[in-house]
C-alpha positions in Angstrom: 21.2 -20.3 -11.6 21.0 -16.6 -9.9 19.9 -13.1 -12.3 20.8 -9.9 -11.6 17.8 -7.2 -11.7 19.4 -3.9 -12.8 17.9 -0.9 -13.0 16.8 0.2 -16.3 17.1 3.3 -18.2 12.9 4.1 -18.5 13.3 7.0 -20.0 15.8 9.0 -22.7 17.1 11.5 -19.9 17.3 8.9 -17.4 20.6 9.0 -15.1 19.9 7.4 -11.7 16.3 5.9 -10.7 14.8 6.7 -7.1 13.5 2.9 -5.7 10.1 4.4 -4.3 9.4 0.9 -2.4 9.5 -3.2 -3.0 6.1 -4.6 -4.3 7.5 -8.1 -3.1 9.8 -9.2 -0.5 12.7 -11.6 0.0 12.2 -15.0 -0.4 9.0 -14.6 -2.3 7.8 -16.1 -5.3 8.0 -13.9 -8.4 7.2 -14.3 -11.7 8.3 -13.3 -14.7 6.2 -9.9 -15.8 5.2 -9.7 -12.5 5.8 -6.4 -10.3 9.2 -5.9 -8.0 9.2 -2.5 -7.0 8.3 0.9 -7.8 10.6 3.3 -9.3 10.9 7.1 -9.6 12.8 8.7 -13.4 13.3 11.4 -13.7 9.8 12.1 -15.4 7.2 9.3 -13.6 7.0 6.5 -11.0 6.5 3.4 -12.6 6.9 -0.1 -11.8 9.6 -2.5 -12.3 8.6 -5.9 -13.9 10.6 -9.0 -13.3 11.8 -10.3 -16.0 13.0 -13.6 -15.1 10.8 -16.1 -12.6 12.1 -17.4 -8.9 12.5 -16.7 -5.9 13.5 -12.4 -4.5 16.9 -13.5 -3.2 18.2 -10.6 -2.4 17.4 -7.1 -2.4 20.3 -4.7 -2.8 18.8 -1.2 -3.1 16.8 0.3 -0.3 13.7 2.8 -0.2 15.2 6.3 -1.1 18.1 4.8 -3.2 19.3 6.7 -6.2 20.6 3.8 -8.2 22.3 4.8 -11.4 21.4 2.9 -14.6 22.6 -0.6 -15.0 23.3 -0.9 -11.3 22.0 -3.9 -9.2 18.9 -3.4 -7.8 18.1 -7.3 -6.4 18.8 -11.2 -7.2 16.2 -13.7 -8.1 16.8 -17.5 -8.2 16.3 -20.5 -7.2 15.0 -20.6 -2.9 18.1 -21.3 -1.1 20.6 -20.8 -4.1 24.0 -19.7 -2.4 24.4 -15.9 -4.5 27.6 -14.9 -2.1 29.9 -14.9 -4.7 27.7 -12.6 -6.7 27.0 -10.1 -3.7 30.6 -10.2 -3.0 31.5 -8.9 -6.2 29.2 -6.3 -6.5 30.4 -2.9 -6.7 28.6 -1.2 -3.6 26.4 2.1 -4.9 28.0 5.0 -3.0 28.1 9.0 -3.6 31.3 8.4 -6.0 29.9 5.8 -8.3 27.1 8.3 -9.3 26.9 10.4 -12.5 27.7 14.6 -11.7 24.4 16.4 -11.8 24.2 19.3 -14.4 24.3 22.8 -13.1 21.4 24.0 -12.5 19.5 26.5 -15.6 19.6 29.9 -14.3 16.2 31.6 -12.8 14.4 33.7 -15.3 11.5 36.0 -13.4 8.5 36.1 -15.0 5.1 37.8 -15.2 2.3 34.6 -14.2 -1.5 35.1 -13.7 -2.1 34.4 -9.7 -3.7 30.8 -9.6 -7.7 30.7 -9.4 -8.1 27.2 -8.1 -5.4 24.5 -6.2 -4.7 21.6 -8.2 -4.7 18.5 -6.2 -2.7 15.7 -7.8 -2.4 11.9 -6.5 0.4 9.4 -6.0 -0.9 6.7 -7.3 1.3 3.5 -8.7 0.2 2.7 -12.3 -1.3 -0.9 -11.7 -3.2 0.7 -8.7 -4.7 3.4 -11.1 -5.4 0.4 -14.0 -7.3 -1.7 -11.2 -9.5 1.1 -10.3 -10.0 2.2 -13.7 -10.9 -1.7 -14.1 -13.4 -1.7 -11.5 -15.0 2.0 -11.3 -13.4 3.4 -8.1 -13.1 6.7 -7.1 -9.6 7.3 -5.6 -9.7 10.9 -4.4 -10.4 9.8 -1.2 -8.7 6.6 -1.3 -5.6 6.9 1.7 -2.2 5.1 0.6 -0.2 3.1 2.2 2.7 3.1 0.3 5.5 4.7 0.2 5.2 8.5 0.8 1.1 7.6 1.1 0.9 6.5 -2.6 -1.5 4.6 -3.4 -0.6 0.9 -4.3 -2.7 -2.2 -5.3 -3.3 -3.9 -1.8 -5.3 -0.1 -1.2 -7.6 -0.4 -4.3 -8.4 -4.2 -3.8 -9.3 -2.9 -0.4 -11.8 -0.4 -1.2 -13.1 -3.0 -3.9 -13.4 -5.6 -1.0 -14.9 -2.9 1.8 -18.1 -1.3 -0.8 -21.4 -2.2 -0.3 -22.6 -4.6 -2.8 -25.1 -3.2 -4.9 -29.0 -4.6 -4.1 -31.5 -3.9 -6.4 -34.9 -4.0 -5.4 -37.7 -5.3 -7.7 
């Protein structure tokens, strides 16, 4: 039986999440606990894990889409399963279904000391960061192939596969 994958509430202040990209493609086999997509919340980017096993039958939200909590992102089921009824009963996500944005806070000028150094932050998926940490990979010079140049699992695995083998002489 097909299962809807919905936008989870990943933080207390989260109202919507933005789909950064899909790790799996339609038709791919998915196991429970496996990463499906990368989602950006109001505070961080996280990997969305599947809570069931099956085939990714339909992707309902595209990269860049802002999706409210509880709205359908994808459908997982058995390969070849008919999901036409499920798809036709889903509401489409449009501007009318998104919650109203709160009024912006007033800007209060403050005196700040000038910055002495430029801080560079890397855009890395949590899974890619974990693999890099476990394998001692320095990500500062890695070019990301994910959405918006994000460093993803495949980028780190490529660095690991292409680094020269340590050769020790005795």
